[in-house]
Backbone as a ProteinNet text record, in pm:
[ID]
protein_1_A
[PRIMARY]
XXXXXXXXXXXXXXXXXXXXXXXXXXXXXXXXXXXXXXXXXXXXXXXXXXXXXXXXXXXXXXXXXXXXXXXXXXXXXXXXXXXXXXXXXXXXXXXXXXXXXXXXXXXXXXXXXXXXXXXXXXXXXXXXXXXXXXXXXXXXXXXXXXXXXXXXXXXXXXXXXXXXXXXXXXXXXXXXXXXXXXXXXXXXXXXXXXXXXXXXXXXXXXXXXXXXXXXXXXXXXXXXXXXXXXXXXXXXXXXXXXXXXXXXXXXXXXXXXXXXXXXXXXXXXXXXXXXXXXXXXXXXXXXXXXXXXXXXXXXXXXXXXXXXXXXXX
[TERTIARY]
-1629.4	-1508.4	-1386.6	-1278	-1157.7	-1070.6	-1069.6	-980.3	-1050.1	-1007.9	-1057.4	-937.6	-935.5	-823.5	-832.2	-716.7	-709.8	-700.9	-738.4	-726.8	-581	-528	-388.2	-376.8	-274.8	-235	-121.5	-156	-55.6	-110.7	-19.5	-54.9	59.5	50.8	147.5	291.4	312.7	448.3	496.9	412.7	451.6	550.2	664.1	764.5	711.5	617.6	567.5	445.5	406.4	282.5	282.5	389.5	394.4	389.1	456	454.9	314.5	242.2	104.6	16.7	34.1	-47	-22.7	103.6	133.4	73.4	61.4	-3	-155	-211.9	-358	-406	-319.6	-356.9	-293.9	-261.4	-219.1	-99.5	-8.2	115.2	87.3	-15.2	-45.7	-104.7	-100.3	-155	-305.2	-352.6	-495.1	-579.7	-522	-599.9	-597.7	-479.9	-472.4	-443.6	-411.3	-385.3	-254	-163.2	-28.4	37.5	98.4	154.3	304.3	350.1	492.5	578.3	535.5	614.7	622.9	536.4	537.2	637.3	694.9	795.1	931.6	945.9	1076.7	1129.2	1261.6	1324.8	1310.4	1265.8	1244	1103.7	1033.8	894.3	864.1	938.8	910	928.3	1031.6	1057.9	957	893.7	797.6	660.9	642.4	513.1	525.2	418.4	419.1	291.9	288.4	168.7	90.9	-33.8	-119.3	-224.2	-250.8	-363	-487.4	-584.8	-704.9	-772.9	-803.8	-845.9	-718.7	-684	-552.3	-521	-391.4	-347.1	-389.6	-404.4	-440.6	-577.9	-662.2	-794.3	-784.9	-673.1	-652.6	-744.2	-787.6	-877.6	-800.6	-865.4	-795.1	-750.7	-819.8	-786.2	-705.8	-638.9	-566	-463.3	-387.7	-276.8	-314.5	-442	-482.5	-476.7	-462.7	-439.7	-550.2	-673.9	-785.9	-791.9	-714.1	-709.6	-586	-507.5	-383.8	-399.9	-348.4	-362.9	-227.1	-207.6	-84.7	-98.4	-10.1	-25.6	106.4	100.1	219.1	246.1	369.6	405.2	331	290	216	79.7	3.7	-130.6	-124.6	-24.8	-9.7	14.7	95.3	122.6	2.3	-71.5	-189	-298.7	-320	-425.5	-387.7	-263.5	-211.4	-313.5	-354.8	-449.8	-593.3	-618.1	-754.8	-846.3	-961	-1057.5	-1199.4	-1283.1	-1426.2	-1495.2	-1607.1	-1678.1	-1719.2	-1725.7	-1767.2	-1650.3	-1528.6	-1415.1	-1436.5	-1431.8	-1452.7	-1344.7	-1386.6	-1297.7	-1270.7	-1145.6	-1115.9	-1149.5	-1165.2	-1200.3	-1350	-1426.8	-1571.1	-1656.7	-1600.7	-1681.5	-1635.9	-1729.7	-1697.6	-1648.5	-1518.9	-1461.2	-1441.5	-1361.4	-1334.3	-1400.8	-1457.2	-1514.2	-1651.4	-1707.9	-1840.8	-1949.3	-2072.3	-2184.7	-2215.3	-2174.6	-2204.7	-2087.5	-1973	-1853.1	-1870.8	-1802.1	-1809.1	-1724.8	-1627.4	-1536.1	-1517.4	-1523.4	-1500	-1394.3	-1359.3	-1264.9	-1121.6	-1029	-888	-824	-894.4	-843.4	-820.8	-763.7	-728	-850.1	-965.6	-1083.1	-1131	-1091.3	-1125.6	-1000.8	-892.5	-765.3	-709.8	-740.1	-689.2	-738.8	-842.4	-897.5	-1004.2	-1009.8	-1115.4	-1239	-1355.1	-1481.6	-1564.7	-1599.8	-1678.7	-1823.8	-1882.5	-2023.1	-2114.3	-2053.5	-2131.1	-2040	-2096.7	-2020.8	-1902.4	-1920.7	-1811.3	-1696.8	-1732.5	-1629.6	-1550.5	-1621.3	-1554.4	-1461.4	-1507.7	-1425	-1300.1	-1315.2	-1202	-1098.2	-1143.9	-1054.1	-980.3	-1052.8	-990.8	-891.9	-925.7	-839.1	-703.8	-704.1	-579.3	-521.9	-585.4	-538.9	-519.8	-621.9	-610.3	-609	-644	-636.5	-520.4	-422.5	-301.9	-220.8	-125.3	-42.1	34.3	83	159.7	74.8	-46.1	-134.2	-176.6	-205.9	-243.6	-126.1	-5.3	113.4	129.9	106.9	114.9	14.3	-109.6	-214.7	-188	-138.6	-106.1	6.6	111.3	223.2	177.9	87.2	36.8	-38.9	-126.7	-204.3	-114.4	-17.8	75.2	156.9	200.1	278.1	193.6	71.1	-18.2	-48.3	-69	-97.4	22.6	143.3	264.2	282.6	263.7	276.1	170.4	50.1	-57.8	-26.2	29.9	64.4	172.8	273	380.1	323.7	242.4	185	94.1	15.7	-73.3	5.3	114.1	197.5	259.5	311.3	371.1	266.4	147.7	41.3	2.7	-1.6	-37	68.3	194.7	302.4	298.9	280.3	274.6	160.1	46.3	-69.6	-42.5	25.9	51.1	146.2	242.1	346.7	333.3	237.1	235.9	218.3	158	137.4	224.1	325.8	410.7	549.3	576.1	702.1	823.7	807.6	923.1	975.9	900.2	942.4	998.1	1060.2	1105.4	1201.8	1300.8	1396.6	1326.2	1227.3	1152.8	1069.8	1018.3	943.1	1029.6	1153.7	1244.9	1272.1	1285.6	1311.9	1193.3	1073.7	954.2	934.6	969.2	959.8	1049.1	1170.5	1261.8	1206.9	1143.9	1085	971.3	892.6	782.8	834.8	946	1006.1	1055.7	1111.2	1156.7	1039	926	807.5	766.4	770	735	831	960.7	1059.4	1038.5	1001.2	974.8	859.3	752.6	637.4	671.1	753.5	795.6	877	962.3	1045.5	960.2	858.7	770	689.3	662	581.9	662.2	795.5	878.4	856.3	847.8	829.2	936.5	976.2	1073.9	1016	1104.5	1060.6	1116.5	1046	1098.2	1229	1329.3	1463.8	1466.5	1395.4	1397.9	1330.2	1219.5	1153.6	1243.1	1313.4	1403.9	1517.7	1570.2	1678.6	1631.7	1511.4	1458.6	1431	1377.8	1353	1483.5	1589.4	1720.7	1776.1	1759.5	1806.1	1744.4	1615.6	1546.1	1585.2	1594.9	1632.9	1772.2	1865.2	2002.1	2009.6	1910	1907.3	1810.5	1766.3	1680.7	1542	1494	1360.8	1260.1	1164.8	1061.8	980.5	964.5	894	836.6	741	684.4	624.2	629.7	566.1	418.5	331.9	187.8	106.3	146.5	76.4	-74	-104.5	-243.9	-300.9	-427.8	-494.7	-419.2	-442.2	-392	-239.5	-173.7	-27.1	46.6	-17.9	52.9	134.5	263.7	348.7	411.6	456.7	536.6	480.3	473.1	436.6	564	592.1	713.7	691	770.7	766.4	890.6	870.5	981.5	966.7	1069.3	1066.4	942.5	907.5	796.7	659.1	651	522.7	511.4	394.4	371.5	317.7	383.2	344.1	316.2	221.4	202.7	262.7	345	423	412.4	414.6	436.8	586.5	636.8	778	790.9	873.3	902.4	1050.7	1080.9	1217.6	1276.9	1402.7	1475.1	1608.8	1636.1	1758.1	1868.8	1851.7	1954.1	2081.5	2193	2323.4	2369	2323.1	2373.5	2321.1	2410.4	2372.6	2370.5	2257.6	2238.7	2210.4	2225.4	2192.9	2041.6	1966.9	1821.6	1763.9	1648.8	1579.7	1439.3	1396.2	1259.4	1175.7	1069.9	983.7	841.3	768.9	629.3	540.8	435.4	340.2	202.5	127.5	-7	-99.3	-163.3	-257.9	-377.9	-422.7	-534.8	-501.5	-379.1	-336.8	-329.7	-272.2	-259	-395.8	-489.4	-624.5	-690.1	-673.8	-730.1	-671.2	-540.1	-477.2	-536	-550.2	-606.7	-750	-826.9	-968.7	-991.7	-904.4	-929.7	-848	-729.6	-642.6	-666.9	-682.8	-703.5	-577.1	-462.8	-334.2	-235.8	-119	-12.3	43.4	84.2	133.8	243.1	321.2	430	479.5	592.1	652.1	798.4	840.6	981.3	1038.2	1146.9	1215.1	1346.6	1359.6	1481.2	1564.2	1688.5	1783.3	1869.6	1835.8	1893.4	2043.6	2091.4	2232.4	2327.8	2275.2	2361.7	2318.9	2218.2	2169.1	2137.4	2047.1	2000.2	1847.8	1796.6	1652.2	1606	1515.4	1460.5	1315.7	1277.1	1139.5	1077.2	963.8	890.8	755.4	737.5	610.3	503.2	423.9	325.8	224	171.3	66.7	117.5	248.9	303.3	352.8	355.5	410.7	315.7	210.6	113.8	-24.6	-110.1	-248.2	-343.6	-455.6	-554.7	-598.9	-606.4	-648.7	-549	-425.3	-323.9	-341.4	-423.8	-434.1	-557.3	-540	-650.4	-652.6	-769.5	-780.8	-751.8	-745.9	-712.7	-567.4	-484.8	-344.5	-325.8	-260.3	-245.5	-128.8	-27.7	91.1	126.5	185.9	233.8	383.9	461.6	606.4	648.5	739.6	801.5	953.2	1024.2	1170	1227.2	1313.1	1382.6	1521	1549.8	1680.3	1748.3	1859.8	1936.7	1853.2	1756	1674.3	1580.4	1562.6	1473.6	1548.1	1681.5	1760.4	1760.5	1725.2	1728.5	1871.6	1933.6	2074.9	2088.4
-485.9	-466.9	-475.1	-412.9	-407.8	-533.2	-593.4	-705.5	-812.3	-937	-1048.8	-1116.4	-1122.9	-1182.2	-1334.9	-1395.6	-1538.4	-1557.1	-1677.1	-1704.1	-1730.7	-1654.4	-1666.8	-1679.4	-1753.9	-1748.5	-1647	-1522.7	-1416.8	-1299.6	-1220	-1095	-996.5	-881.3	-774.8	-816.9	-904.9	-945.3	-1068.9	-1128.9	-1246.6	-1207.2	-1276.1	-1237.2	-1232.4	-1321.1	-1326.8	-1238.2	-1160.3	-1083.1	-989.6	-915	-818.6	-889.6	-1004.9	-1079.4	-1131.2	-1176.3	-1219.7	-1102.7	-988.5	-871	-826.4	-820.5	-771.2	-862.5	-990.8	-1082.2	-1069.8	-1059.7	-1045.5	-913	-811.2	-680.6	-655.7	-765.9	-760.3	-668.7	-663.1	-584.8	-436.7	-384.6	-242.8	-187.5	-55.9	8.9	-14.2	-59.7	-87.5	38	154.3	277.1	358.3	377.4	458.5	374.4	244.6	148.4	174.5	248.9	262.4	124.8	87.5	-46	-48.1	-162.3	-176.5	-146.4	-196.3	-178.4	-32.6	52.2	194.1	275.6	214.3	286.3	220	131.7	76.2	-21.4	-30.4	-132.3	-104.9	13.9	42.7	1.1	-71.2	-105.5	-155.4	-255.1	-314.1	-213.7	-130.5	-34.2	80	104.2	213.2	174.4	45.6	-2.6	-49.7	-28.5	-53.9	-127.6	-167	-228.9	-121.9	-104.2	-5.9	-77.5	-22	-68.8	7.6	-62.9	5.9	80.2	8.7	75.7	105.3	231.7	268.3	207.4	191.3	138.8	229.8	358.5	455.5	427.4	349.9	317	216	143.5	47.7	-73.3	-111.9	-226.9	-358.1	-462.5	-589.2	-660	-634.2	-702.5	-613	-513.2	-416.2	-482.3	-579.2	-638.5	-765.2	-802	-921.8	-897.2	-1005.2	-994.7	-917.2	-937.6	-873.2	-722.4	-670.8	-525.8	-463.7	-544.4	-495.6	-482.2	-372	-342.4	-306	-341.1	-307.8	-165.8	-77.6	64.6	124.7	216	293.3	389.1	434.7	518.8	652.8	697.3	823.8	809.8	707.4	688	654.8	576.6	542	668.2	759.5	884	977	984.4	1072.1	1022.1	892.8	835.6	844.4	805.4	813.4	755.7	835.4	788	831.1	878.3	918.4	796.6	811.1	702.3	757.9	698.5	728.3	608	569.5	450.7	464.4	586.1	603.8	587.2	561.4	539.5	412.3	423.8	308.9	204.3	78.8	-34.8	-106.8	-109	-175.9	-324.1	-385.5	-527.9	-550.4	-442.9	-458.5	-371.4	-263.9	-167.5	-154.2	-115.3	-81.4	62.7	80	215	268.9	197.9	241.5	151.4	40.9	-55.7	-100.7	-200.3	-247.7	-173.7	-209.6	-149.5	-7.4	27.7	161.7	212.7	241.1	280.8	414.5	428.7	553.6	663.2	623.8	720.1	684.1	783.7	762.4	863.3	855.5	950.9	901.5	996.9	962	946.7	990.4	978.7	1117.2	1115.9	1242.4	1330.9	1267.9	1348.6	1435.4	1404.4	1491.2	1539.7	1560.3	1610.5	1520.3	1390.5	1287.6	1304.6	1382.2	1399.7	1294.1	1249.4	1157.7	1239.7	1183.7	1251.3	1163.4	1216.3	1141.5	1132.1	1014.7	992.5	998.4	1004.7	1015.3	1071.1	1087.9	1146	1058.6	928.1	838.6	846.3	860.3	876.1	1004.4	1113.5	1241.9	1231.4	1163.4	1147.4	1065.1	964.2	878.8	959.7	1038	1121.1	1220.9	1282.7	1380.3	1314.2	1195.6	1126.8	1094.6	1041.5	999	1103.7	1221.8	1331.1	1279.5	1209.3	1143.4	1239.8	1364.2	1463.2	1559.8	1516.7	1598	1594.5	1686.6	1690.9	1559	1502.4	1378.6	1264.7	1249.2	1141.3	1160.6	1283	1310.8	1280.6	1313.5	1286	1135.5	1057.1	911.9	859.5	907.7	858.6	900.8	1022.5	1069.1	986.2	960.8	880	738.3	683.4	547.3	540.8	638.6	637.3	658.6	748.4	771.3	646.3	578.9	455.4	348.2	330	229.5	262.6	390.9	431.4	406.8	433.7	412.1	264.9	179.8	36.5	-12.4	40.7	1.7	42.9	162.1	209.3	120.9	84	-3	-137.9	-196.7	-328.1	-322.6	-215.8	-200.5	-190.3	-112.8	-96.7	-230.1	-304.1	-434.5	-528.4	-529.2	-615.6	-578.3	-448.6	-403.4	-446.5	-434.6	-474.7	-624.8	-700.8	-846.6	-889.2	-822.5	-856.6	-827.9	-718.6	-679.6	-775	-831.6	-909.6	-1061	-1106.6	-1248.5	-1341.5	-1294.9	-1380.8	-1341.4	-1259.6	-1216	-1278	-1383.2	-1456.5	-1371.3	-1269.8	-1190.2	-1103.8	-1097.2	-1018.2	-1107.2	-1218.9	-1314.6	-1252	-1172.9	-1109	-1015.5	-943.5	-852.5	-930.4	-1046.2	-1130.6	-1172.6	-1212.2	-1254.1	-1139	-1020.1	-903.3	-874.7	-882.2	-855.6	-964.7	-1088.7	-1198.2	-1168.4	-1121.3	-1086.9	-970.4	-874.7	-760.8	-805.4	-901.5	-952.5	-1025.4	-1098.2	-1166.5	-1063.7	-953.4	-848.3	-787.8	-774.3	-721.9	-813.8	-944.7	-1040.2	-1030.6	-1018.5	-1004.9	-876.4	-769.4	-641	-654.8	-721.4	-738.9	-824.6	-927.7	-1011.2	-930.4	-843.7	-761.2	-662.6	-606.6	-512.4	-580.3	-710.7	-784.6	-831.2	-819.4	-865.4	-776.9	-841.9	-769	-811.1	-721	-760.2	-868.4	-953.6	-1063.4	-1047.3	-1102.5	-1110.4	-1188.6	-1138.7	-1196	-1344.3	-1382.9	-1522.8	-1614.5	-1568.7	-1648.4	-1662.4	-1555.4	-1558.8	-1658.2	-1660.7	-1753.6	-1898.1	-1924.9	-2061.3	-2104.8	-2013.8	-2042.8	-2080.2	-2004.9	-2034.1	-2166.4	-2191.5	-2316.5	-2436.5	-2430.9	-2541.5	-2550.9	-2436	-2436.4	-2494.3	-2459.6	-2508.2	-2660.2	-2719.2	-2864	-2932.7	-2858	-2914.9	-2952.1	-2886.7	-2917.1	-2817.2	-2865.7	-2780.2	-2714	-2581.7	-2510	-2378.8	-2325	-2193.9	-2134.4	-2000.7	-1930.9	-1915	-1961.6	-1960.5	-1876.4	-1870.6	-1794.4	-1824.5	-1953.9	-1996.2	-1985.7	-2023.4	-2020.4	-2102.9	-2068.3	-2145.9	-2152	-2042.3	-2030.7	-2126.5	-2171.1	-2255	-2164.3	-2151.3	-2052.5	-2101.3	-2226.6	-2279.4	-2412.1	-2427	-2554.1	-2614.7	-2740.6	-2802	-2950	-3000.4	-3141.9	-3207.5	-3297.4	-3359.7	-3511.1	-3576.2	-3722.6	-3768.6	-3690.4	-3727.7	-3693.6	-3632.9	-3599.5	-3447.9	-3393.1	-3250	-3217.1	-3121.6	-3079.4	-2929.5	-2890.5	-2751.1	-2732.7	-2628	-2615.5	-2476.4	-2474.6	-2348.4	-2333.8	-2211.7	-2183.1	-2118.8	-2180.6	-2125.6	-2091.8	-1976.3	-1924.8	-1942.3	-1987.1	-2001.3	-1928.1	-1834.1	-1754.2	-1801.9	-1919.9	-1969.7	-2007.4	-1997.5	-2023.8	-2168	-2232.1	-2365	-2472.5	-2554.7	-2666.3	-2794.7	-2862.7	-2980.8	-3104.7	-3220.5	-3345.3	-3359.1	-3302.3	-3303.6	-3179.2	-3138.1	-3022.5	-3064.7	-3021	-3047.8	-2923	-2940.3	-2829.1	-2855.9	-2749.3	-2762.8	-2691.4	-2761.6	-2707.7	-2697.9	-2598.2	-2577.6	-2691.4	-2754.1	-2861.8	-2807.9	-2688.5	-2626.6	-2612.1	-2567.1	-2550.2	-2685.4	-2784.9	-2917.8	-2977.3	-2965.8	-3020.1	-2948.1	-2815.7	-2738.1	-2784	-2807.1	-2853.9	-2987.4	-3079.8	-3210.8	-3198.7	-3108.1	-3096	-3012	-2914.8	-2819.9	-2843.2	-2902.7	-2917.7	-3051.3	-3046.5	-3169.9	-3216.4	-3197.5	-3231.7	-3271.1	-3319.6	-3346.5	-3214.2	-3211.8	-3086.8	-3113.4	-3010.5	-3022.7	-2886.9	-2886.6	-2762.8	-2758.8	-2642.8	-2617.4	-2530.4	-2574.6	-2497.6	-2447	-2314.6	-2259.1	-2191.6	-2238.7	-2181.3	-2080.8	-1954	-1849.7	-1834.2	-1845.2	-1813.4	-1926.2	-2047.8	-2159.1	-2214.7	-2151.6	-2189.8	-2339.4	-2382.5	-2521.1	-2519.4	-2609	-2617.8	-2759.8	-2771.9	-2902.1	-2910.4	-3030.3	-3051.4	-3165.2	-3135.3	-3237.4	-3258.6	-3373.9	-3402.1	-3446.8	-3354	-3383.7	-3487.1	-3471.7	-3563.4	-3706.4	-3725.3	-3860.3	-3916.3	-3832.2	-3875.1	-3863	-3783.2	-3763.4	-3796	-3848.8	-3879.6	-3793.6	-3759.5	-3678.1	-3743.2	-3874.6	-3947.1	-3933	-3891.2	-3872	-3740.3	-3651.8	-3516.7	-3500.2	-3428.1	-3399.7	-3251.9	-3191.4	-3048	-3018	-3122.1	-3102.2	-3057.7	-3088.3	-3046.5	-2932.1	-2827.5	-2711.9	-2726.7	-2807.3	-2818.7	-2965.9	-2991.1	-3123.8	-3114.5	-3199.6	-3196	-3286.3	-3236	-3316.6	-3306.7	-3401.8	-3402.9	-3397.8	-3299.6	-3287.4	-3350.6	-3445.2	-3509.5	-3497.3	-3568.7	-3562.5	-3606.5	-3696.1	-3745.5	-3637.7	-3529.5	-3421.8	-3306.1	-3308.3	-3202.8	-3218.1	-3111.9	-3114.5	-3084.2	-3180.8	-3166.7	-3166.4
1842.1	1919.8	1828.2	1869.3	1786.5	1802.7	1920.7	1948	2031.8	2010.9	2091.2	2155.9	2286.8	2358.5	2358.8	2363.8	2391.6	2542.8	2588.7	2731.9	2765.5	2860.9	2900.7	3052.7	3096.2	3236.3	3243.1	3267.8	3270.8	3350.8	3404.2	3469.8	3449	3512.7	3486.7	3514.4	3611.7	3648.9	3573.6	3489.4	3413.3	3302.9	3292.8	3192.2	3048.9	3016.1	2878.5	2855.4	2954.5	2944.5	2823.9	2804.5	2694.6	2559.8	2550.2	2424	2393.2	2495.1	2474.5	2431.3	2496.7	2463.2	2319.6	2278.3	2142.6	2036.9	2065.9	1971.8	1977.2	2095.9	2106	2048.1	2050.2	1995.4	1858.4	1789.3	1648.1	1623.6	1721.2	1706.1	1679.3	1743.2	1727.4	1856.1	1868.8	1987.9	1994.9	2108.9	2125.6	2110.5	2135.1	2141	2010.4	1952.4	1829.6	1706.4	1724.5	1618.1	1543.9	1606.5	1551.6	1551.3	1439.6	1425.3	1454.4	1504.1	1533.3	1410.3	1295	1174	1131.6	1186.1	1149.2	1230.4	1332.7	1412.3	1400.6	1301.3	1268.8	1371.3	1377.8	1461	1609.8	1647.9	1789.6	1832.2	1748	1772.6	1912.1	1958.8	2089	2201.9	2193.5	2299.5	2299.3	2185	2173.9	2229.8	2257.7	2307.1	2452	2525.2	2669.6	2711.2	2837.5	2895	2969.5	2930.7	2997.7	3082	3199.5	3283	3237.9	3181.3	3131.5	3245.5	3353.4	3476.4	3553.9	3574.1	3627	3763.3	3787.8	3916.4	4030.8	4001.4	4105.5	4166.7	4097.2	4152.4	4265.5	4271.9	4380.2	4374.9	4255.4	4242.7	4258.4	4310.8	4334	4206.5	4094.5	3968.9	3874	3927.9	3844.7	3754.3	3807	3732.8	3656	3655.2	3582.3	3432	3357.4	3213.5	3142.1	3180.5	3110.5	3132.1	3226.7	3247.3	3182.6	3112.3	3052.3	2901	2845.6	2703.5	2644.2	2518	2446.7	2394.8	2437.6	2406.8	2361.5	2265.3	2231.5	2347.6	2357.9	2472	2468.8	2348.9	2339.7	2405.7	2367	2424	2572.6	2611.8	2753.6	2835.4	2779.7	2850.3	2854.6	2745.1	2740.2	2834.9	2837.2	2921.2	3068.2	3100.7	3236.8	3337.3	3436.3	3537.9	3508.2	3387.2	3351.1	3353.8	3416.7	3414.6	3421.3	3338.8	3340.1	3278.7	3333.7	3284.9	3139	3086	2946.3	2848.8	2899.7	2811.5	2730.2	2598.7	2511.4	2534.8	2532.7	2557.4	2424.8	2376.1	2248.5	2246.9	2364.7	2370.4	2390.9	2395.6	2419.1	2327.2	2274	2198.1	2052.9	1967.1	1828	1825.9	1807.9	1811.2	1669.3	1589.5	1452.4	1348	1390.8	1297	1345.9	1278.4	1314.9	1239.3	1265.2	1192.3	1236.8	1358.6	1409.8	1493.4	1429	1504.7	1575.5	1687.2	1763.8	1700.7	1616.8	1554.6	1407.6	1320.5	1177.5	1131.1	1003.7	946.7	953.6	968.7	974.3	838	731.7	595.2	534.1	413	348.2	323.1	295.5	261.3	377.4	501.3	614	687.5	607.8	661.5	772.3	762.5	854	997.2	1015.6	1149.7	1177.5	1303.6	1346.8	1384.5	1355.3	1382.8	1475.2	1590.3	1688.3	1644.5	1663.5	1629.9	1752.2	1869.7	1993.5	2103.3	2222.9	2333.9	2374.4	2369.1	2409.1	2308.2	2180.4	2079.2	2100.2	2135.7	2161.2	2281.4	2385.9	2506.8	2475.3	2391.9	2353.3	2274.2	2178.1	2098.2	2186.8	2280.9	2370.4	2465.5	2515.2	2611.6	2550.6	2427.5	2364.1	2267.9	2263.7	2175.7	2032.4	1982.9	1852.9	1735.2	1758.6	1650.4	1670.9	1748.7	1765.1	1636.1	1622.2	1502.1	1483.2	1594.1	1585.7	1532	1585.7	1542.2	1396.6	1358.3	1218.5	1125.3	1169.7	1088.3	1068.2	1173.4	1161.7	1058.7	1067.3	976.9	832.6	814.5	679.4	619.2	696.3	648.4	614.4	695.6	670.9	539.1	514.5	391	269	280.9	169	139.1	243.2	227	158.3	205.2	146.3	0.5	-30.3	-168	-259.2	-209.3	-288.7	-321.6	-222	-245.1	-343.9	-331.4	-422.1	-565.8	-583.5	-718.1	-780.8	-701.8	-752.9	-793.9	-708.5	-737.8	-859.5	-872	-987.7	-1116.8	-1115.7	-1234.3	-1276.3	-1181.7	-1213.2	-1272	-1214.6	-1265.2	-1408.2	-1437.4	-1572.3	-1674.7	-1638.2	-1729	-1752.8	-1646.3	-1659.1	-1750.8	-1738.2	-1819.5	-1967.1	-1996.6	-2135.1	-2206.6	-2134.1	-2202	-2183.9	-2105.6	-2070.3	-2190.8	-2300.8	-2417.7	-2538.2	-2516.5	-2626.8	-2611.1	-2692.4	-2681.5	-2714.5	-2804.7	-2844.6	-2729.3	-2622.8	-2508.2	-2396.9	-2437.2	-2336.5	-2236.7	-2288.1	-2197.9	-2100.7	-2154	-2068.5	-1967	-2013	-1920.2	-1802	-1833.9	-1728	-1631.4	-1688	-1605	-1513.2	-1569	-1488.9	-1383.6	-1420.6	-1323.6	-1203	-1231.6	-1122.9	-1040.7	-1110.9	-1042	-950.4	-998.7	-918.9	-794	-810.7	-695.6	-593.5	-645.7	-555.6	-479.3	-547.8	-481.3	-366.7	-392.5	-287.7	-169.7	-200.8	-93.6	-15.7	-89	-23.4	74.4	30.8	118.2	238.8	218.5	330.3	430.6	378.5	465.9	544.7	479.5	547.3	656.3	637.9	734.7	855	846.6	957.5	1079.6	1195.2	1319.4	1419.3	1507.9	1609.3	1699.3	1751.4	1836.4	1976.9	2072.9	2208	2204.8	2275.3	2267.7	2303.9	2408.5	2450.4	2348.7	2291.9	2189.2	2066.9	2034	1919.3	1943.6	2065.2	2098.5	2092.1	2143.9	2140.6	1997.1	1917.7	1776.5	1706.5	1732.9	1673.6	1725.3	1854.7	1916.7	1845	1822.2	1756.3	1608.6	1542.6	1400.7	1381.1	1470.7	1460.2	1472.7	1534	1553.2	1457.8	1359.6	1256.1	1302	1407.5	1461.4	1405.9	1332.6	1272.7	1381.6	1374.2	1479.9	1427.1	1500	1468.4	1594.2	1603.5	1714.7	1681.7	1769.6	1740.2	1838	1964.3	2067	2067.2	2077.6	2079.9	2221.8	2234.3	2364.7	2468	2595	2708.5	2713.2	2675.7	2682.7	2590.7	2484.6	2388.4	2296.9	2326.7	2261.6	2131.7	2131.9	2021.2	1972.4	1843.1	1780.9	1722.9	1757.2	1704.2	1675.3	1583.1	1548	1604.6	1700.9	1772.8	1766.9	1715.6	1698.6	1621.5	1519.3	1433.1	1486.4	1604.3	1666.5	1680.3	1647.7	1660.2	1799.5	1864.6	1999.1	2000.7	2084.7	2120.1	2258.7	2274.8	2397.4	2458.3	2591.3	2660.9	2682.7	2666.8	2691.4	2828.4	2914.2	3045.9	3052.4	3109	3112.1	3251.6	3257.4	3383.7	3368.7	3457.8	3449.8	3543.2	3602.5	3695	3620	3689.4	3629.8	3647.7	3754	3789.2	3694.2	3644.7	3559.3	3643.1	3641.5	3726	3640.8	3704.6	3636.2	3619.7	3714.3	3702.4	3769.2	3722.1	3776.6	3816.9	3933.4	3979.6	3955.4	3879.3	3842.7	3888.7	3918.3	3957.6	3854.7	3814.8	3719.2	3783.7	3744.5	3797.6	3755.1	3852.6	3822.8	3745.8	3782.5	3710.7	3562.1	3533.7	3395.4	3324	3389.6	3329.1	3295.3	3388.1	3364.6	3247.2	3241.8	3131	2998	2994.8	2871.5	2827.5	2922	2887.5	2836.1	2895.7	2860	2734.2	2708.3	2600.2	2473.6	2488.2	2372	2303.5	2174.3	2098.9	2030.5	2097.5	2036.5	2145.8	2102.9	2198.6	2249	2374.9	2430.6	2534	2558.7	2654.1	2697.5	2766.5	2815.3	2775.2	2725.5	2695.5	2806.5	2866.9	2970.4	2911.6	2900.2	2842.3	2951.1	2966.2	3061.7	2985.5	3001.5	2917	2935.8	3058.5	3086	3047.9	3037.2	2996.5	2860.2	2799.9	2667	2659.5	2745.2	2745	2730.7	2646.9	2625.6	2655	2751.5	2789	2742.1	2700.8	2656.9	2737.5	2801.8	2878	2810	2741.9	2672.6	2772.3	2817.4	2923	2877.5	2756.6	2710.1	2695.2	2698	2688.1	2819.4	2925.7	3053.6	3171.7	3154.3	3261.8	3207.5	3293.1	3254.2	3334.8	3273.2	3341.3	3471.6	3472.1	3592.6	3707.3	3675.4	3779.3	3853.6	3800.6	3854.4	3941.9	4050	4140.9	4171.7	4163	4191.4	4338.1	4420.6	4561.8	4577.3	4476.6	4479	4379.6	4421.5	4334.7	4236.7	4272.3	4188.7	4163.1	4047.8	4009.4	3983.3	4048.7	4030.1	3915.6	3835.3	3730.2	3745.3	3688.3	3696.5	3555.5	3531.7	3404.4	3416.8	3328.2	3328.4	3193.1	3178.9	3055.5	2935	2956.1	2845.9	2792.1	2867.3	2823.8	2757.5	2763.3	2701.8	2551	2482.1	2334.4	2290	2225	2186.3	2035
[MASK]
+++++++++++++++++++++++++++++++++++++++++++++++++++++++++++++++++++++++++++++++++++++++++++++++++++++++++++++++++++++++++++++++++++++++++++++++++++++++++++++++++++++++++++++++++++++++++++++++++++++++++++++++++++++++++++++++++++++++++++++++++++++++++++++++++++++++++++++++++++++++++++++++++++++++++++++++++++++++++

């Protein structure tokens, strides 16, 4: 299979659904493998949420997370309402990889065309028009780009090897050292990907206050890892768009989710509540305030209260 999903509490209407999908699908189209970085700064807008089994089928699980795929707008448009049980599933089948892929090729030696190895591979290529001029142009540009970067890196490595033991070339060594640093910066820049606006704001909020943090998007909606008051927490980020600022907020959390966190996570965990319109971030450390013994599956929701002591200042 091409991709392995993490377990998420999300569906088509969940605000974080697209962000979860783009991470589970490695920031690329599930169907043609076009990468966000290959379409520049418009990356996020060029990618959409596709229903693998189309909404037109009227199935009860149409909007559930496992039926949603990260797709470029080209593949989403080509697939549209097409459905057939023989359509290869990127989360279940070996399409381009594995010991017996359904599709091979896509390189210069075969004019960048994909070659089907069976009927399902042929149907997949036809469904997404993977041998169209546009798709071939994408693959050709990708290979040329990769080859150019490889040639630059190879040349730098050869120069470094030739001069590393020659002291009389000290000035040249310094120059090559700077060139190597530029190469590293270039690679870092190429690896940069656009971020969801709310996650970017929360990341900045925490950074501005000197709180060590990183976006992790781990299992069970653990979005952010942060070190707070000397303790490392894994946190889910919840967004609130209300305008009113209160002395305290009453929030309800899913008991099923809380129990799963206690049973599955081997770390401290909590919830970050970000109020986008007033730029306030509250942190509720669940593992330090609630006990598993307090929770009963007979109740679907658990109420918590956010006060001034939970505001990150």
